[in-house]
C-alpha positions as CSV (number, residue, x, y, z in Angstrom):
1,X,3.3,6.0,2.8
2,X,5.9,3.7,4.6
3,X,8.8,6.0,3.7
4,X,7.1,8.7,5.7
5,X,7.1,6.7,8.8
6,X,10.9,6.7,9.5
7,X,10.8,10.5,10.1
8,X,7.3,11.2,11.4
9,X,6.0,8.1,13.5
10,X,6.5,8.2,17.2
11,X,5.9,4.6,17.9
12,X,9.0,2.1,17.3
13,X,6.2,-0.4,16.3
14,X,4.8,1.6,13.7
15,X,8.3,2.4,12.5
16,X,9.3,-1.3,12.4
17,X,5.9,-2.2,10.6
18,X,6.5,0.4,7.9
19,X,10.0,-0.9,7.3
20,X,8.8,-4.4,7.0
21,X,6.0,-3.3,4.5
22,X,8.4,-1.3,2.5
23,X,10.8,-4.2,2.4
24,X,8.2,-6.5,1.3
25,X,6.3,-4.3,-1.3
26,X,9.6,-3.0,-3.1
27,X,10.6,-6.4,-4.4
28,X,6.8,-7.0,-5.4
29,X,6.6,-3.8,-7.3
30,X,9.8,-4.3,-8.9
31,X,8.5,-7.9,-10.1
32,X,5.3,-6.5,-11.6
33,X,7.1,-3.8,-13.1
34,X,9.4,-6.2,-14.9
35,X,6.4,-8.2,-15.9
36,X,4.7,-5.1,-17.7
37,X,8.0,-4.0,-19.2
38,X,8.5,-7.6,-20.6
39,X,4.9,-7.5,-22.1
40,X,5.5,-4.0,-23.6
41,X,3.1,-2.3,-21.3
42,X,3.8,1.0,-19.6
43,X,4.8,1.0,-15.9
44,X,2.5,3.3,-13.7
45,X,4.5,6.1,-12.0
46,X,4.3,5.3,-8.2
47,X,5.0,9.1,-7.7
48,X,2.2,10.5,-9.9
49,X,-0.2,11.3,-7.2
50,X,2.4,13.2,-5.0
51,X,3.8,15.0,-8.0
52,X,0.8,15.9,-9.9
53,X,-2.3,16.8,-7.9
54,X,-5.5,15.6,-9.3
55,X,-3.9,12.5,-10.5
56,X,-4.5,10.4,-7.4
57,X,-5.1,6.5,-7.7
58,X,-7.9,6.4,-5.2
59,X,-10.9,4.3,-6.0
60,X,-13.0,7.4,-5.2
61,X,-11.7,9.2,-8.2
62,X,-12.8,6.7,-10.6
63,X,-9.6,4.7,-10.6
64,X,-9.9,1.0,-10.4
65,X,-7.3,0.5,-7.6
66,X,-8.9,-0.1,-4.4
67,X,-6.9,1.0,-1.4
68,X,-5.0,3.8,-3.0
69,X,-5.2,7.1,-1.1
70,X,-6.4,10.6,-2.4
71,X,-4.1,13.4,-2.8
72,X,-5.9,15.2,0.3
73,X,-5.3,11.9,2.4
74,X,-1.7,11.8,1.4
75,X,-1.1,15.6,2.2
76,X,-2.7,15.0,5.5
77,X,-0.2,12.2,6.3
78,X,2.7,14.2,5.2
79,X,1.9,17.0,7.4
80,X,1.2,14.8,10.6
81,X,3.8,13.7,13.1
82,X,4.0,11.8,16.2
83,X,0.8,10.0,17.6
84,X,-1.3,11.8,15.0
85,X,0.8,10.3,12.2
86,X,0.8,6.9,13.8
87,X,-2.8,6.8,13.8
88,X,-3.3,8.3,10.5
89,X,-0.6,5.9,8.9
90,X,-2.2,2.7,10.4
91,X,-5.8,3.8,9.5
92,X,-4.6,4.4,5.8
93,X,-2.4,1.5,5.5
94,X,-5.1,-0.8,6.6
95,X,-7.3,0.6,3.9
96,X,-4.3,0.3,1.4
97,X,-3.8,-3.4,2.4
98,X,-7.5,-4.2,2.2
99,X,-7.5,-3.0,-1.3
100,X,-4.3,-5.0,-2.0
101,X,-5.9,-8.1,-0.7
102,X,-9.2,-7.4,-2.8
103,X,-7.0,-7.1,-6.0
104,X,-5.1,-10.3,-5.0
105,X,-8.4,-12.2,-4.6
106,X,-9.4,-11.1,-8.1
107,X,-6.1,-12.2,-9.5
108,X,-6.4,-15.5,-7.8
109,X,-10.0,-16.0,-9.2
110,X,-9.4,-14.6,-12.6
111,X,-5.7,-14.6,-13.3
112,X,-4.1,-16.7,-15.9
113,X,-0.3,-15.9,-15.4
114,X,0.9,-18.5,-12.7
115,X,3.7,-16.3,-11.2
116,X,1.0,-13.5,-10.8
117,X,-1.3,-15.9,-9.1
118,X,1.7,-17.1,-6.8
119,X,2.4,-13.5,-5.9
120,X,-1.1,-12.6,-5.3
121,X,-1.4,-15.6,-2.8
122,X,1.6,-14.3,-1.1
123,X,0.4,-10.8,-0.8
124,X,-3.0,-11.9,0.5
125,X,-1.3,-13.9,3.3
126,X,1.2,-11.3,4.3
127,X,-1.2,-8.3,4.0
128,X,-4.0,-9.9,6.0
129,X,-1.6,-10.6,8.7
130,X,-0.3,-7.1,8.6
131,X,-3.9,-5.8,8.8
132,X,-4.6,-7.7,12.0
133,X,-1.1,-6.3,13.4
134,X,-2.2,-2.8,12.5
135,X,-5.7,-3.1,13.8
136,X,-4.3,-4.2,17.1
137,X,-1.9,-1.2,17.2
138,X,-4.9,1.0,16.5
139,X,-7.0,-0.6,19.3
140,X,-4.1,-0.2,21.7
141,X,-3.5,3.4,20.9
């Protein structure tokens, strides 16, 4: 979602926030992918939903990943631009971050791998702050 903002967002604040989100999430994804590879587990394809309709990761599709967008939601975001994109992006990213905070809380409560617990704490703190920032932007717009 964050990659779309550079071309489609009208607000400089949304573009900056999206770049910040992408900058934070890319290393997190790399770290978690490395753990999975090291443990001999497959790494989920982040592009599956976009490349293969019907394979979305939304919780509504029965997938256990809260905060993931459904194919139709992503299609709507990809087709939006300007202020419409800004509102859709912020709304969807709040949901996405809320899902990440939920998963981080679960890891903090039940996780056994110390580096994953540390990462979960960092994700929870950062994304909770970003949710507040996005909600502020939504209420101002």
